[in-house]
C-alpha positions in Angstrom: -0.3 -0.1 0.1 1.6 3.6 -1.1 0.1 6.7 -0.2 1.0 9.7 -2.1 -0.1 13.1 -0.8 -1.6 15.8 -2.7 -1.2 19.2 -0.7 0.5 21.7 -2.9 1.7 19.9 -5.5 0.9 19.8 -9.3 -1.8 17.4 -10.5 0.9 16.0 -12.9 3.7 15.4 -10.3 1.6 12.7 -8.3 0.0 11.5 -11.6 2.7 10.6 -12.8 4.5 9.1 -9.3 1.0 7.4 -8.8 1.5 5.6 -12.4 5.0 4.5 -11.6 3.7 2.5 -8.8 1.1 1.5 -10.4 3.1 0.7 -14.0 5.2 -1.6 -10.6 8.0 0.0 -12.4 9.5 0.3 -8.3 9.8 -3.2 -8.5 13.0 -5.5 -9.3 10.7 -8.1 -10.6 9.2 -5.7 -12.6 7.7 -7.5 -16.1 5.8 -4.9 -18.7 3.0 -7.5 -19.0 1.8 -8.2 -15.4 0.3 -6.5 -13.2 2.2 -4.5 -10.1 0.5 -6.2 -7.2 0.0 -2.6 -5.3 -2.6 -0.4 -4.2 -1.3 3.0 -4.8 -3.2 5.8 -2.1 -4.0 9.6 -3.7 -5.3 11.3 -0.5 -5.6 15.4 0.1 -6.8 15.4 -4.1 -8.4 18.7 -2.8 -5.5 20.5 -1.5 -3.2 20.3 -5.3 -1.9 23.9 -6.7 -4.0 24.7 -9.7 -3.2 28.1 -11.6 -6.7 30.4 -12.2 -4.5 30.2 -16.1 -4.9 26.7 -16.2 -8.4 25.7 -14.8 -9.5 27.8 -17.6 -7.1 26.7 -20.6 -6.5 22.9 -20.6 -8.6 21.4 -22.4 -9.7 17.5 -22.8 -11.2 16.5 -25.9 -14.0 13.5 -26.8 -14.3 12.2 -30.0 -18.2 10.6 -30.9 -16.8 9.3 -33.6 -19.2 11.1 -35.4 -18.9 13.8 -38.4 -18.4 17.4 -35.9 -18.4 15.6 -32.8 -15.1 16.7 -31.2 -16.3 18.6 -28.4 -14.3 20.4 -25.7 -14.3 19.8 -21.2 -12.2 22.2 -19.8 -10.4 21.5 -16.2 -13.2 24.1 -14.7 -16.0 22.1 -15.8 -14.7 18.7 -15.2 -13.8 19.9 -11.5 -17.4 21.7 -11.5 -19.1 18.7 -12.7 -17.4 15.0 -11.9 -15.0 16.6 -8.9 -11.5 16.7 -8.0 -11.3 12.9 -7.9 -11.8 12.8 -11.7 -9.0 15.0 -13.0 -6.4 12.8 -10.9 -8.3 9.8 -12.8 -7.8 10.7 -16.0 -4.8 12.3 -16.0 -3.3 8.1 -14.0 -5.3 6.6 -17.4 -3.4 8.0 -19.8 -0.4 8.2 -18.3 -0.1 3.9 -18.1 0.0 2.1 -22.0 -3.4 2.0 -23.8 -3.3 -2.0 -23.5 -6.2 -4.6 -21.5 -4.0 -4.0 -18.8 -5.4 -0.8 -18.5 -8.5 -0.9 -16.6 -7.3 -4.0 -14.0 -4.0 -1.3 -13.3 -6.5 1.6 -12.7 -8.5 -0.3 -10.2 -5.7 -0.5 -7.4 -5.9 3.0 -7.7 -8.5 4.9 -4.5 -8.0 9.0 -4.8 -9.9 11.0 -1.6 -10.3 14.2 -1.5 
């Protein structure tokens, strides 16, 4: 069980630490094709440092697959609708390799505000 305190840290730094531990790169027996047997908890997520400029300019994009289906959502909209936990989840998810193990790896991550 690894606990990461997000107080006064940026989202990217905390997310990269969490991704590092979730992949198992801190262990000597690291292999790419196995899920690491570790639980990662991010605490005090609401006390993280986010500038007002970042809240307005950071955009998340979604594409429905249809013509004209590209949608954008700002960081402040995501925090308002789904909370800071969703921001950390998206950051860590995009730092993990996009393969069949990603969903199972993310089950070992818990985020508390």
